[in-house]
C-alpha positions, 0 to 999 in steps of 0.5 A: 426498519430493515437496514436500521439506517437511522441508528447507523447514521447516528452511530457514525455521526457520534463516532465522527464527532468524537474523533474530530474532538480528539484529533481535530479535522485533518485532511492528510493521509500520511501515517506516523513515521516508522522507526528506522533500523537504527532506532531513530524516529524520523521527524517529518520536515514539512517546511514548504519550498518558496516556489513550486514547479508547474504541474506536468500531468502524465498521459492517460491510457484511453483504453482504461475508460473503455475497459472500466465501462465494460466491466461496470456494465457487466455488474448489472443494475439493481434496486436497493430502495435508496439504502444508505450504505456506509464505508468507514476507515481511518482515511477515506479521502481517496474515495471522497469527491469533495476532498480531491483535486485531479480525482474529484471529477472522476469520483463525483461521476463514479458516485453518481453512476454507482448510486444510480445503477443500484439506487443506493446512497454511499456515505463515507465516515472516518474512524480510527482502527481501535474505534472500528474494532470496538464498534464491529464487536458491539455490532456483532453482539447487538445486531445494530451495524454502524457501517457496511464496509470497513476500509482497513489498513492492511496491517490491521486485518490480522487483528480484526480477523483474529478477533472474529469480526470479519466476514468471510468474503467468499460468502458475500453474494454478488462478490466474485473475487475472481473478477478482473477489477479486483486485485488478485494478488491482494485476494491471495494474500488475504486468503487462507484455506476457506477464508478470505478476509479482504481485498484491494481494488482500484476503487481506493488507489494504493500508490502513496503506500508503495516503496520507491527509489528517489534519486538526485539528478545532479549526483546520479550519472546517466546509464548508457547515455540515458537518465535512470528515469528513461531506463526505468520507463523502458523496463531496464532498471534492474538491481545490476544496473542500480548497483553499477550506477551506485558504484559510479556514484561512490567513486565521485563522492566529495566531502559530506556527500553520501551514496544511498540511504533510506527514510521511513521505509528503512525498517521494511527495506530488506523484505522490500528488496526480497519481494522486488526480486520476485520473492514472497514471504508466505504462500497463501490463497483460497484452499491453501494452507499458508506456509513460509515461501522462501528458503536460504537459497532464494534469499541469498541474492537479496540478502547480499544486496541488502547487506551491502547497502547496510554496510556501505561506509558511504551510505546512510541506510540505517539513519532515517533522519540523516537520509531525508535531511541529506537528500533534501540538502543535495548531499545524498544520491539515492533514497529508498522511501515511500511515494507518500513521503515525497512531500518531505523531500523538497529543500535547498534547490535539490533536483530529484525524481523518483524510480520504481524499486529495481527488479531482478531482470528486464524480463520481470515486472516491477514489484512493490511490497504493499505497506501495513498502511495500504487500504483494503476492503473488509466486511463485518461478520453477520451483516444483513446487507451482504448482497447489497455490499457485494454488488456495491463493491463490485460496481465501485471497483469495476467503474474505477478499474485503471481510471481512478489510479491514473487520476490519483497519480496526478493528485500525488504530483500536485499535493506531494511532488509539485509537478515533479517529472515523475508522473509516468514513473508513478503510473508504473509504480501504481501498477506494481503493488504486491501483497503478502499475508505476513504484512496483515498477520505479523502484527498479531503473531510474533512467531509468524513475524519472526519467521518471515520478515523478521528473519529476512531483516536479521539475515540482511544485517548479518549477511547470513540467510541460513542460520536458524532458518529451519527453526524460525520457519517451522515455528511460523508454519505452526503459528499459521496452522493455529491461526487459519482453518484450512480443512473442514 
């Protein structure tokens, strides 16, 4: 039996049953809160408000459906003889037609279209990364594959790659990673030398894992006669504009009120600021030897901004619990937090909206550093279904291009923000994702982490981007030489 469908179905069912027995059947996608800089652990506040605002759906771009259908047709039909193809991940609800609200129609239509185009049946199964790694290792050893595609959190890719369980996606037939419906930045960030370990696409939207800037409408003044939301939508929300507005907020604070804070995003805020201003942490890509890509000079401005936020006597950047609590109570003007945590920010009538992280100038794009929880597609090494996988991932990604993320914006509005007026801003944020190899491989290499985002965090705290830079960057580069094959 060529695809061993029965064995893989049985393995998937057993893994799913075991998982539900341990964790219960949960539909949420939020990950465990990250420890803040201060060492405090954020306690999610989940009390629902008594009333919810009506949902205000944002306007869709009509060109997206035209474009995505052209890309979908370009993939070409095929016949996989009714193959059961499995996609497994810790959270697959963003690909699940039954578990969505505003996305459900699109996901049903996508599944039907792809299955008809390729004569394939797409199955989604859920498992935690540790279970997936064990199963992938066993599959390679036995030749009995429990899944075809793994939808891994970005921060787990390095662990799987270092364990030798990931296929080089450059060798997957029918998977042209230069196609416009694959995220080119994710491909570069997950490539080193002759290897590509994973990629992102609109087949699984990433909005909830991206950073954002929340603001209290009652505490934040207009800028140039316009709300910051209007300024952001016109492309004018720069760090200079934000800092000028923050200064105005500080001058008008009352007792028990605060200017700026950070929630679960706080620990990652220094590198988030660095990337938002056009920086990166590692230069990587196909046929590229990964290297640390910043210098003390390119860090200076970002470090100055971040150090100012950390040392602001009116701020709560190093107090995650206090930041979320005070924002909910209307006593904090600005909050840096991920989009997905918006559901925790209701409370006591505070009126708020959301902005992209500011950018360096109005001529640049908004840039949001993808978190370790961001989902990316990977494939287990040695699978015999490589051609089928490549064609299916291409069809799913092409059909989804631009369309599924738009619907996911409305999903987030309904399930996490209750119709907050942020739909068009969330649309901007969803297009701003930036990927970095350090996010994927830092968790498996302490030296690499210390020389990249670790160095940026320490520099932000001290205000000094120069001391020990050469030593940390040198060690990080050596670590990457050992991790990646960059020559024959």
